[in-house]
C-alpha positions in Angstrom: 45.1 0.4 -81.0 44.2 0.1 -84.8 42.7 -3.0 -86.0 45.1 -5.2 -87.9 43.5 -7.7 -90.3 45.3 -10.3 -92.3 44.6 -12.7 -95.0 46.4 -16.0 -95.5 46.1 -19.3 -97.3 45.4 -22.4 -95.2 48.2 -25.0 -95.3 48.5 -27.3 -98.3 46.4 -25.1 -100.5 45.7 -26.2 -104.0 43.6 -25.0 -106.9 40.9 -27.5 -106.0 41.1 -26.9 -102.2 41.9 -23.2 -101.7 40.9 -22.0 -98.3 41.5 -18.4 -97.1 42.1 -17.6 -93.4 40.9 -14.2 -92.3 42.1 -12.9 -89.0 41.8 -9.7 -86.9 43.4 -8.4 -83.7 39.8 -8.2 -82.4 38.9 -11.3 -80.4 35.1 -11.2 -80.7 33.5 -12.0 -84.0 30.9 -9.3 -83.2 33.6 -6.7 -83.0 35.4 -7.7 -86.2 35.7 -5.3 -89.1 32.8 -5.6 -91.5 33.5 -6.6 -95.0 31.9 -5.1 -98.1 33.5 -7.7 -100.3 36.3 -10.0 -101.3 37.9 -10.6 -104.7 40.4 -12.8 -106.3 41.9 -11.1 -109.4 44.6 -12.1 -111.9 47.8 -10.3 -111.0 48.3 -7.0 -112.8 44.7 -6.9 -114.1 41.3 -6.0 -112.9 40.0 -9.4 -114.2 38.0 -10.9 -111.3 38.2 -14.6 -110.9 35.7 -14.6 -108.0 34.0 -11.6 -106.2 31.5 -11.6 -103.4 29.9 -8.5 -101.8 27.8 -7.6 -98.8 26.0 -4.6 -97.6 28.7 -4.0 -95.0 26.9 -5.5 -92.1 28.9 -8.8 -92.2 32.4 -9.8 -91.5 34.1 -12.6 -93.4 34.2 -15.9 -91.5 37.6 -16.9 -90.1 38.0 -19.5 -92.9 36.3 -19.8 -96.2 37.0 -21.7 -99.4 37.3 -20.2 -102.9 33.9 -20.2 -104.5 31.9 -20.8 -101.4 28.5 -19.2 -100.9 28.9 -17.2 -97.6 25.9 -16.1 -95.5 25.2 -12.4 -96.0 27.3 -12.2 -99.2 26.1 -12.3 -102.7 28.1 -13.6 -105.6 29.0 -10.8 -108.0 31.5 -12.9 -110.2 31.1 -16.7 -109.9 34.3 -18.5 -109.2 36.3 -19.4 -112.3 38.8 -22.3 -112.4 42.2 -20.9 -111.5 44.7 -21.7 -114.3 48.4 -21.7 -113.6 49.4 -18.1 -112.9 49.5 -15.3 -110.4 46.5 -14.0 -108.3 45.8 -11.4 -105.7 43.2 -11.9 -103.0 41.8 -8.5 -102.0 39.6 -7.5 -99.0 39.4 -4.1 -97.3 41.3 -3.8 -94.1 44.1 -6.1 -95.1 47.0 -6.1 -97.5 46.3 -8.0 -100.7 47.5 -11.6 -100.6 49.5 -12.6 -103.7 49.7 -16.3 -104.6 50.5 -18.4 -107.5 49.0 -21.6 -108.8 51.5 -23.9 -110.5 51.0 -26.5 -113.3 50.3 -29.2 -110.7 47.6 -27.1 -109.1 49.6 -26.2 -105.9 48.9 -22.7 -104.5 51.8 -20.9 -102.9 51.9 -17.4 -101.3 54.5 -15.3 -102.9 54.1 -12.2 -100.7 51.8 -9.3 -100.3 51.0 -6.7 -103.0 50.5 -3.0 -102.0 
């Protein structure tokens, strides 16, 4: 069975409290797909708002917040404040997660982007 990974936003996400939820069909953390990196980019651009990278020996934790320092990952692009707009969260092994931040700072998933 192929590994199916998914990326989601934790409930009640906001610009100031944006938590990503990374899940895999694999039960054991030791067997999870390794991650070479994670990025949040402005929709329709290659403008990174936050990028972290690893040597491929680590998996993302099950939950992590925007801008966090994660063990085994180095910051490539420091987290920028998210202005109102559209963003894609991108990690290998999962469909990109598209979300918007509104004028009040609320983050809402608007679908996946291929």
